[in-house]
C-alpha positions as CSV (number, residue, x, y, z in Angstrom):
1,X,34.4,-19.3,35.6
2,X,36.0,-16.0,35.0
3,X,36.5,-16.8,31.4
4,X,32.9,-17.7,30.9
5,X,31.8,-14.5,32.7
6,X,34.2,-12.6,30.4
7,X,32.6,-14.0,27.2
8,X,29.1,-13.3,28.5
9,X,30.1,-9.7,29.2
10,X,31.7,-9.4,25.7
11,X,28.6,-10.8,24.0
12,X,26.2,-8.6,26.0
13,X,28.4,-5.6,25.1
14,X,28.0,-6.4,21.4
15,X,24.4,-6.8,21.6
16,X,24.0,-3.4,23.3
17,X,26.7,-1.7,21.1
18,X,25.1,-2.9,17.6
19,X,21.8,-0.6,18.0
20,X,24.1,2.4,19.0
21,X,26.4,1.7,16.0
22,X,23.6,1.5,13.6
23,X,21.8,4.6,15.0
24,X,25.2,6.4,14.5
25,X,25.4,5.0,10.9
26,X,21.9,6.2,10.2
27,X,22.7,9.7,11.6
28,X,25.7,9.9,9.3
29,X,23.9,9.5,6.1
30,X,23.5,12.4,3.8
31,X,20.0,13.9,4.0
32,X,18.0,14.0,0.8
33,X,15.7,17.2,0.7
34,X,12.6,16.4,-1.2
35,X,9.1,17.9,-0.7
36,X,6.4,15.2,-0.9
37,X,2.7,15.6,-0.6
38,X,1.2,12.5,1.2
39,X,-2.5,12.1,0.9
40,X,-4.4,9.6,3.3
41,X,-7.9,9.7,3.8
42,X,-8.3,6.4,5.6
43,X,-7.1,7.1,9.1
44,X,-9.7,5.5,11.6
45,X,-7.0,5.2,14.3
46,X,-4.1,7.0,15.7
47,X,-1.7,4.4,14.0
48,X,-2.1,5.9,10.6
49,X,-1.4,2.5,9.2
50,X,-2.2,3.4,5.6
51,X,0.9,5.7,5.2
52,X,3.0,5.0,8.2
53,X,5.2,2.5,6.4
54,X,5.8,5.0,3.6
55,X,7.1,7.5,6.2
56,X,9.1,4.8,7.8
57,X,11.1,4.4,4.5
58,X,11.4,8.2,4.0
59,X,13.0,8.4,7.6
60,X,15.1,5.4,7.1
61,X,16.5,6.5,3.9
62,X,16.9,10.2,5.1
63,X,14.4,11.9,2.8
64,X,13.6,15.1,4.5
65,X,11.6,18.3,4.1
66,X,13.5,21.2,2.3
67,X,12.1,23.9,4.7
68,X,14.0,22.7,7.8
69,X,15.7,19.4,6.9
70,X,13.7,17.4,9.3
71,X,12.3,13.9,8.9
72,X,8.6,13.5,8.0
73,X,6.3,12.9,10.7
74,X,3.6,10.2,10.0
75,X,1.4,11.9,12.6
76,X,1.3,15.4,11.1
77,X,2.8,15.6,7.5
78,X,-0.2,14.4,5.4
79,X,-3.4,15.6,3.9
80,X,-6.5,13.8,4.9
81,X,-8.5,12.6,8.0
82,X,-7.0,13.5,11.6
83,X,-8.5,11.6,14.5
84,X,-8.2,13.5,17.6
85,X,-7.1,12.3,21.2
86,X,-8.8,10.9,23.1
87,X,-10.1,8.5,20.4
88,X,-13.2,7.4,22.6
89,X,-14.6,11.0,22.1
90,X,-14.7,10.4,18.3
91,X,-13.6,13.8,17.5
92,X,-11.8,14.4,14.2
93,X,-10.2,17.1,12.0
94,X,-9.2,17.3,8.3
95,X,-6.3,18.8,6.5
96,X,-7.5,19.5,2.8
97,X,-6.0,21.6,0.1
98,X,-8.2,24.3,-1.2
99,X,-8.7,25.0,-5.1
100,X,-6.5,28.1,-4.6
101,X,-3.8,26.3,-3.1
102,X,-3.2,23.7,-6.0
103,X,-0.9,25.7,-8.2
104,X,1.4,26.6,-5.4
105,X,1.4,23.2,-4.1
106,X,2.4,21.8,-7.6
107,X,5.2,24.4,-8.0
108,X,6.6,24.0,-4.4
109,X,6.5,20.2,-4.2
110,X,8.6,17.6,-6.0
111,X,6.3,14.5,-5.6
112,X,2.8,13.4,-4.5
113,X,1.8,10.0,-3.1
114,X,-1.9,9.1,-2.9
115,X,-1.5,6.3,-0.2
116,X,-5.3,5.8,0.3
117,X,-8.3,7.9,-0.7
118,X,-11.1,5.3,0.4
119,X,-11.9,7.3,3.6
120,X,-13.4,6.8,7.0
121,X,-16.9,5.3,7.3
122,X,-19.5,5.3,10.2
123,X,-19.0,1.6,10.9
124,X,-15.2,1.9,11.0
125,X,-15.2,5.1,13.1
126,X,-17.7,3.9,15.7
127,X,-16.6,0.4,16.7
128,X,-18.9,-2.4,17.7
129,X,-21.3,-1.8,14.9
130,X,-22.1,-4.6,12.4
131,X,-20.0,-4.3,9.3
132,X,-21.6,-3.7,5.9
133,X,-20.0,-2.9,2.7
134,X,-21.4,0.6,2.1
135,X,-22.1,2.2,5.4
136,X,-22.4,5.9,5.5
137,X,-19.4,7.8,4.6
138,X,-17.8,10.3,7.1
139,X,-15.0,11.4,4.9
140,X,-13.3,10.2,1.8
141,X,-13.1,9.4,-1.9
142,X,-11.0,11.1,-4.6
143,X,-12.5,14.5,-5.3
144,X,-12.1,17.2,-7.9
145,X,-9.2,19.1,-6.1
146,X,-7.3,15.8,-5.9
147,X,-7.7,15.2,-9.6
148,X,-6.6,18.8,-10.4
149,X,-3.6,18.5,-8.2
150,X,-2.6,15.3,-9.8
151,X,-3.0,17.2,-13.1
152,X,-0.9,20.1,-12.2
153,X,1.9,17.8,-10.7
154,X,1.8,15.7,-14.1
155,X,2.0,18.7,-16.1
156,X,5.2,19.7,-14.6
157,X,6.6,16.4,-14.6
158,X,6.6,15.7,-11.0
159,X,6.7,12.1,-9.4
160,X,3.3,10.8,-9.0
161,X,2.3,7.5,-7.2
162,X,-1.2,6.5,-6.7
163,X,-2.6,3.3,-5.0
164,X,-5.4,0.7,-5.0
165,X,-9.1,2.1,-4.6
166,X,-8.5,5.3,-6.1
167,X,-11.1,4.5,-8.6
168,X,-13.9,2.4,-7.0
169,X,-16.5,3.4,-4.3
170,X,-16.6,6.1,-2.7
171,X,-14.9,7.9,-5.5
172,X,-17.5,9.4,-7.8
173,X,-17.5,8.0,-11.5
174,X,-16.7,11.3,-13.2
175,X,-13.5,11.7,-11.0
176,X,-12.6,8.0,-11.4
177,X,-12.8,8.0,-15.2
178,X,-10.8,11.3,-15.7
179,X,-8.2,10.1,-13.1
180,X,-7.8,6.9,-15.1
181,X,-7.5,8.7,-18.3
182,X,-4.9,11.0,-16.8
183,X,-2.8,7.9,-15.6
184,X,-3.4,6.1,-18.9
185,X,-5.2,3.0,-17.4
186,X,-8.7,1.5,-17.3
187,X,-10.0,0.1,-14.1
188,X,-12.0,-3.0,-14.7
189,X,-14.3,-2.7,-11.8
190,X,-12.9,-5.9,-10.2
191,X,-11.2,-5.7,-6.7
192,X,-10.2,-8.7,-4.6
193,X,-8.4,-9.9,-1.3
194,X,-6.8,-12.9,0.1
195,X,-8.6,-14.5,3.3
196,X,-6.6,-16.8,5.5
197,X,-10.1,-18.4,6.3
198,X,-13.5,-18.0,4.5
199,X,-15.2,-19.3,7.6
200,X,-17.8,-16.8,8.6
201,X,-17.2,-17.4,12.1
202,X,-13.8,-15.9,12.1
203,X,-13.3,-12.7,13.9
204,X,-13.9,-9.5,11.6
205,X,-14.9,-11.6,8.6
206,X,-16.8,-9.3,6.2
207,X,-20.2,-11.0,6.3
208,X,-21.6,-8.8,3.8
209,X,-19.7,-10.9,1.0
210,X,-21.9,-13.9,2.0
211,X,-25.0,-11.9,1.1
212,X,-23.7,-11.0,-2.3
213,X,-22.8,-14.6,-3.0
214,X,-26.2,-15.9,-1.9
215,X,-28.0,-13.3,-4.2
216,X,-25.8,-14.0,-7.2
217,X,-25.7,-17.9,-7.0
218,X,-28.9,-18.7,-5.1
219,X,-27.1,-21.0,-2.7
220,X,-25.5,-20.8,0.8
221,X,-21.9,-19.7,1.5
222,X,-20.0,-23.1,2.3
223,X,-16.4,-21.9,2.2
224,X,-14.1,-22.5,5.1
225,X,-10.6,-22.7,3.9
226,X,-8.3,-20.1,2.9
227,X,-8.9,-18.3,-0.4
228,X,-9.4,-15.3,-2.6
229,X,-12.6,-13.3,-3.1
230,X,-13.0,-11.0,-6.1
231,X,-15.8,-8.6,-6.4
232,X,-17.4,-6.1,-8.9
233,X,-20.6,-4.2,-8.0
234,X,-23.0,-7.1,-7.6
235,X,-20.8,-9.9,-8.8
236,X,-18.5,-12.1,-6.6
237,X,-16.0,-14.9,-7.6
238,X,-14.7,-17.1,-4.6
239,X,-11.6,-19.1,-5.2
240,X,-11.0,-21.6,-2.3
241,X,-7.8,-23.5,-1.5
242,X,-7.9,-27.2,-2.7
243,X,-10.6,-26.5,-5.3
244,X,-10.0,-23.4,-7.3
245,X,-6.5,-22.6,-5.9
246,X,-3.4,-24.6,-5.3
247,X,-1.5,-21.9,-3.2
248,X,-4.2,-19.6,-2.0
249,X,-2.0,-16.4,-1.4
250,X,-1.5,-14.1,-4.3
251,X,2.2,-13.6,-5.4
252,X,3.6,-10.3,-6.9
253,X,6.2,-11.4,-9.7
254,X,8.7,-9.2,-11.0
255,X,11.1,-10.0,-14.0
256,X,14.9,-9.8,-14.0
257,X,15.1,-6.3,-15.4
258,X,13.1,-4.7,-12.7
259,X,14.4,-6.8,-9.8
260,X,17.8,-5.4,-10.5
261,X,16.6,-1.8,-11.0
262,X,14.5,-1.7,-7.9
263,X,16.3,-4.3,-5.8
264,X,13.0,-6.1,-5.1
265,X,12.7,-10.0,-5.0
266,X,11.3,-11.9,-8.0
267,X,8.2,-13.3,-6.0
268,X,6.6,-12.3,-2.8
269,X,3.3,-13.1,-1.1
270,X,0.6,-10.3,-0.8
271,X,-2.4,-10.6,1.3
272,X,-4.1,-7.2,1.1
273,X,-6.7,-5.9,-1.2
274,X,-5.9,-5.4,-4.9
275,X,-7.7,-4.1,-8.0
276,X,-7.5,-5.2,-11.5
277,X,-6.6,-2.8,-14.2
278,X,-5.9,-2.6,-18.1
279,X,-2.5,-1.0,-18.3
280,X,-2.9,0.1,-21.8
281,X,0.4,1.7,-22.9
282,X,1.9,1.7,-19.3
283,X,4.9,-0.5,-18.7
284,X,4.4,-3.3,-16.3
285,X,6.9,-3.5,-13.4
286,X,5.3,-6.3,-11.6
287,X,2.2,-8.5,-11.8
288,X,-0.1,-10.4,-9.5
289,X,-0.4,-14.0,-10.0
290,X,-2.8,-16.3,-8.6
291,X,-2.0,-20.1,-8.3
292,X,-5.2,-21.4,-9.9
293,X,-6.3,-24.9,-10.7
294,X,-8.1,-25.8,-14.0
295,X,-11.3,-25.3,-12.0
296,X,-10.2,-21.8,-10.9
297,X,-9.0,-20.9,-14.5
298,X,-12.5,-21.8,-16.0
299,X,-14.3,-19.8,-13.1
300,X,-12.1,-16.7,-13.8
301,X,-12.5,-17.1,-17.7
302,X,-16.2,-17.3,-17.1
303,X,-16.1,-13.7,-15.5
304,X,-13.6,-12.5,-18.2
305,X,-10.7,-12.6,-15.8
306,X,-7.2,-14.1,-16.0
307,X,-5.0,-15.3,-13.2
308,X,-2.2,-12.6,-13.9
309,X,-2.8,-9.0,-14.0
310,X,-0.6,-5.8,-13.5
311,X,0.5,-4.9,-9.7
312,X,2.8,-2.0,-10.6
313,X,2.6,0.2,-13.7
314,X,4.7,3.1,-14.9
315,X,4.0,5.8,-17.4
316,X,6.5,4.9,-20.3
317,X,6.8,8.3,-21.6
318,X,7.9,10.5,-18.6
319,X,8.6,7.3,-16.3
320,X,7.4,9.4,-13.3
321,X,3.9,8.3,-12.9
322,X,3.2,5.1,-11.2
323,X,0.0,3.2,-10.2
324,X,0.1,0.4,-7.6
325,X,-2.7,-1.9,-7.9
326,X,-2.7,-3.1,-4.2
327,X,-3.0,-1.7,-0.9
328,X,0.8,-1.4,-0.7
329,X,1.3,1.2,2.1
330,X,-0.6,-0.5,4.7
331,X,1.9,-2.1,7.1
332,X,2.1,-1.3,10.7
333,X,5.9,-1.2,11.0
334,X,7.4,-0.4,14.4
335,X,8.3,3.3,13.7
336,X,11.1,3.5,16.3
337,X,13.1,1.2,14.0
338,X,13.3,3.6,11.2
339,X,16.3,5.4,12.7
340,X,18.6,2.4,12.5
341,X,20.8,1.6,9.6
342,X,20.5,-1.9,8.2
343,X,17.6,-2.9,10.5
344,X,16.4,-5.1,7.7
345,X,19.3,-7.5,8.5
346,X,17.4,-8.8,11.6
347,X,16.0,-11.5,9.4
348,X,14.3,-14.1,11.6
349,X,12.8,-11.3,13.8
350,X,11.3,-9.0,11.3
351,X,10.5,-11.8,8.6
352,X,11.4,-15.4,7.8
353,X,12.5,-17.2,4.6
354,X,9.1,-18.8,4.2
355,X,7.7,-17.9,0.8
356,X,4.2,-17.3,2.2
357,X,5.4,-15.1,5.0
358,X,3.5,-11.9,4.2
359,X,5.8,-9.7,6.2
360,X,8.3,-10.3,3.5
361,X,6.4,-7.9,1.3
362,X,7.3,-4.8,3.0
363,X,10.8,-5.6,3.7
364,X,11.9,-7.3,0.4
365,X,9.4,-5.6,-2.0
366,X,7.8,-2.4,-0.9
367,X,10.7,-0.8,0.9
368,X,13.1,-1.4,-1.9
369,X,10.6,-0.3,-4.6
370,X,9.8,3.0,-2.9
371,X,13.5,3.7,-2.1
372,X,14.4,2.9,-5.9
373,X,11.7,5.1,-7.2
374,X,12.6,8.0,-4.9
375,X,16.2,7.7,-5.1
376,X,16.2,7.6,-9.0
377,X,13.9,10.6,-9.0
378,X,16.1,12.4,-6.4
379,X,19.3,11.8,-8.3
380,X,17.6,12.9,-11.6
381,X,16.6,16.3,-9.9
382,X,20.1,16.9,-8.8
383,X,22.2,16.1,-11.9
384,X,24.7,18.7,-12.5
């Protein structure tokens, strides 16, 4: 009996000791001072889900602010929309850079990441109202100051990352076109997303898509299985599992060279919004692949689309400008875990081995990709 009790005590001691050990290991890591501008205009809740995962990576990898060597705060260290407590009062503030700030910001900072510029809309901010695609904008969209700051950063060869929906509504066409030109890409106008169910009775299903479908095809929406919806202004393409799709979840595919360089997995499922771009001369690091049937291929071709398109592209000249063609930074990771070294080893709790487990995207793709990009950049700035 005593022997069994001793074994139990030892096991419990190990269980409680491991978090302490990993916290100490995290604290012992060398800090990497890097001043980063984070832009997130889509913050309808206090969770800051559209940039919190990026801050988690910065904290976990010990990237800190130069001024005081402190970790980045996902609650305070960003430009954009600031919801105020209590949320029920629907009060908000904004943190914007002015035209007179841009030169100083570009000189002082090392990198900029536009995690989300879509913004906050009336129906998102005031819950309980029927959803529509284009409700009244409260705040958001890429603007002139955003473009000018991006230009100033690029002129100084600083690190630039921009994500999905920087070019579509509500960004004005003028800002969209010249930002695309600065990045050296062309936005096709098509955006899409995977849905675990296309049944309109499912909670929070975007019913405005069914209206678009009926207007274009003159027939009712009859889809109920999992699938992908791709949209462009008044056009809509629906790919359903078992008809136009084999596996309904889009995959992000990365070749051998990039998997080694960034430490990402060769294939990972992705269930967030994406857009379709022409990379022109940009290097393609990863691509989206839709597992279509011949029927699905025909439907795509009829709309001048393919089942493969860029997911991450990189400026081949400076190698310091990236565009992510997906809503990559949106992941509500538990922030307390950012201060534990090797937290990703809790496989089975955080994510599984199942190929279609979309939690794998953050742990096995986004996290190593961001760490690889910023670690390489940090090393290049600190070469003797």
